[in-house]
C-alpha positions in Angstrom: -13.9 7.4 -33.2 -10.2 6.6 -33.2 -9.5 9.5 -30.8 -12.2 8.5 -28.5 -10.9 4.9 -28.3 -7.3 6.1 -27.7 -8.6 8.4 -24.9 -10.5 5.6 -23.3 -7.5 3.3 -23.4 -5.2 6.0 -21.9 -7.8 6.7 -19.2 -8.1 3.0 -18.3 -4.4 2.7 -18.2 -4.1 5.7 -15.8 -6.7 4.3 -13.4 -5.3 0.8 -13.5 -1.7 2.1 -12.7 -3.0 4.1 -9.8 -5.0 1.2 -8.3 -4.2 -1.0 -5.3 -4.2 -4.8 -5.8 -5.6 -7.5 -3.5 -3.0 -9.4 -1.5 -3.7 -12.5 0.6 -1.8 -13.6 3.7 -1.7 -17.4 4.1 -0.4 -19.7 6.8 2.0 -22.7 6.3 -1.0 -24.9 5.3 -2.0 -22.5 2.6 -5.1 -21.3 4.4 -6.1 -17.7 3.7 -5.8 -15.6 6.9 -6.8 -12.2 5.5 -6.8 -10.0 2.4 -5.6 -6.4 2.1 -5.8 -3.9 -0.7 -2.4 -2.3 -1.4 0.1 -1.4 -4.1 2.8 -3.4 -2.3 3.0 -5.6 0.8 6.3 -6.3 2.5 7.4 -9.1 4.9 6.3 -9.3 8.5 8.8 -8.2 11.1 8.1 -7.9 14.8 4.4 -8.7 14.1 4.0 -5.8 11.6 4.2 -5.6 7.8 4.8 -2.5 5.8 2.3 -1.7 3.1 2.1 0.9 0.4 -1.3 2.1 -0.7 -2.5 4.6 -3.2 -5.6 6.6 -2.1 -7.5 9.5 -3.6 -7.2 12.5 -1.3 -8.7 15.9 -2.4 -9.0 14.7 -6.0 -5.3 13.7 -6.1 -3.7 10.3 -6.0 -1.5 10.0 -2.9 0.9 7.1 -2.3 1.9 6.4 1.3 3.4 3.7 3.5 2.0 2.4 6.7 1.8 -0.9 8.7 -0.6 -3.8 9.3 -0.7 -6.3 12.1 -0.9 -10.1 11.7 -4.7 -9.8 11.5 -4.5 -7.6 8.5 -5.7 -4.5 10.4 -4.0 -1.2 9.4 -2.5 -0.1 12.7 -0.4 2.8 11.4 -2.0 4.7 8.5 -0.3 5.0 5.1 0.9 8.6 5.6 4.7 8.1 5.3 6.8 8.6 2.2 9.5 6.1 3.5 9.2 3.4 6.1 11.5 0.5 7.2 10.7 -2.7 9.0 10.1 -2.9 12.7 13.0 -4.3 14.7 12.7 -4.5 18.5 9.5 -2.5 18.5 10.8 0.4 16.5 10.9 1.5 12.9 12.4 4.4 10.9 9.9 6.5 8.9 10.1 9.7 6.9 7.9 12.3 5.3 9.1 14.7 2.6 8.2 17.8 4.7 9.7 16.5 7.9 13.1 18.1 7.0 15.3 15.1 8.0 
């Protein structure tokens, strides 16, 4: 019984650490504009905000960065390993296998 309980706790800990959280964007009056599921959400810059999500792909947890617009729509999917804020309509991104 003790082993089963320990295994269950470890399994729950694994899934909770690999899960996205719900974030809410609000306006200056505190009104909720939209919600997004992500591991992290960064500040808006040039009308875009970086997000980091964890998704299950081919039975494997995959972490990636992408971008949402001010309506909360994912406009650039979370496929990048590294991403910077948009400035003047451009942003630096990188993937492990891109070689740069």
